[in-house]
C-alpha positions as CSV (number, residue, x, y, z in Angstrom):
1,Q,39.8,108.1,40.9
2,Q,41.3,109.5,37.5
3,D,38.2,110.6,35.5
4,A,37.6,114.4,34.7
5,A,34.3,116.2,33.9
6,G,33.1,119.4,33.1
7,A,30.1,121.2,31.3
8,F,30.4,124.4,29.5
9,L,28.2,126.8,27.5
10,T,29.6,127.4,24.3
11,R,28.3,129.2,21.3
12,Y,27.0,125.8,19.7
13,G,25.2,125.1,22.9
14,L,26.0,123.1,26.0
15,L,29.3,120.9,25.9
16,V,29.4,118.0,28.5
17,L,32.7,116.2,28.7
18,V,33.8,113.4,30.6
19,C,37.6,112.0,30.1
20,D,38.8,108.7,31.6
21,G,42.2,108.7,33.2
22,M,43.4,105.5,31.2
23,G,42.8,102.7,33.5
24,G,45.0,103.8,36.3
25,A,48.3,104.7,34.4
26,R,50.7,106.9,35.8
27,G,49.5,110.6,35.2
28,G,46.1,109.3,34.1
29,S,44.4,111.9,36.6
30,T,46.4,114.8,34.9
31,A,45.9,113.5,31.6
32,S,42.1,113.5,31.9
33,R,41.9,117.0,33.5
34,L,44.2,118.3,30.6
35,A,41.9,116.7,28.3
36,V,38.8,118.4,29.4
37,D,40.7,121.8,29.5
38,L,42.1,121.4,26.0
39,I,38.8,120.1,24.4
40,Q,36.7,123.1,26.3
41,R,39.3,125.7,24.9
42,G,39.3,124.0,21.6
43,V,35.7,124.1,21.2
44,Q,35.4,128.0,22.5
45,Q,37.8,129.0,20.3
46,S,36.8,127.2,17.2
47,T,35.6,129.1,14.0
48,E,33.8,126.3,12.5
49,P,30.2,126.8,11.6
50,D,28.8,123.7,13.5
51,G,29.3,122.2,16.7
52,A,30.0,118.8,15.3
53,S,33.1,120.2,13.4
54,A,34.3,122.2,16.3
55,L,34.3,119.4,18.8
56,L,36.1,117.0,16.3
57,G,38.7,119.4,15.8
58,A,39.1,120.2,19.5
59,I,39.4,116.4,20.2
60,R,41.9,116.0,17.5
61,R,43.9,118.9,18.7
62,A,44.0,117.8,22.4
63,N,44.8,114.2,21.6
64,R,48.1,115.5,19.6
65,E,48.7,117.7,22.5
66,L,48.4,114.9,25.2
67,Y,50.6,112.5,23.0
68,H,53.5,115.1,23.0
69,R,53.2,115.8,26.5
70,S,53.3,112.1,27.2
């Protein structure tokens, strides 16, 4: 199982994340856990005025980080 999930209370409300491990690709479990961590941290640290913008920015930053690590 390469999926990772988490639920976090943020200043925007409840954030629930589920990240897929990329269909069994090598390192998928690590990538999905890292994605949850990076997105959660990005939303928590965001200074955006609304949750949607905070989440979008966090997803984009997490995607870049995962790409560079791969």
